[in-house]
C-alpha positions as a printed Julia matrix, in Angstrom:
38×3 Matrix{Float64}:
  7.03  -20.59   3.62
  4.05  -18.81   4.92
  0.76  -18.57   2.73
  0.48  -15.45   0.49
 -2.33  -12.75   1.76
 -4.21  -11.0   -1.06
 -4.79   -7.36  -0.52
 -6.98   -5.11  -2.75
 -5.93   -1.39  -3.09
 -9.5    -0.33  -2.7
 -9.46   -1.72   0.77
 -6.52   -0.19   2.12
 -6.27    3.29   3.75
 -4.92    6.15   1.84
 -2.4     8.53   3.21
 -2.09   12.15   2.05
  1.77   12.6    1.62
  1.08   16.36   0.69
 -1.94   18.17  -0.84
 -1.2    16.63  -4.39
 -0.01   13.14  -3.62
 -1.73   10.05  -1.98
 -0.08    6.84  -0.86
 -1.05    3.29  -0.06
  1.21    0.57   0.83
  1.52   -3.07   2.1
  4.31   -4.12   4.13
  5.4    -8.01   4.38
  8.44   -9.89   5.47
 11.14   -8.28   3.45
  9.08   -6.64   1.02
  7.07   -3.29   0.69
  4.81   -2.42  -2.05
  3.37    0.82  -2.51
  0.97    2.76  -4.77
  0.95    6.51  -5.45
 -1.64    8.74  -6.88
 -0.39   12.39  -8.12
């Protein structure tokens, strides 16, 4: 099993999905974690 990697939301780029929604996400082997700001 590979070592875990620690990500901080404040260090990840933010993507504008539309004018009122922002998205950040991290993708790993077999798992994606996302955060949405409305």
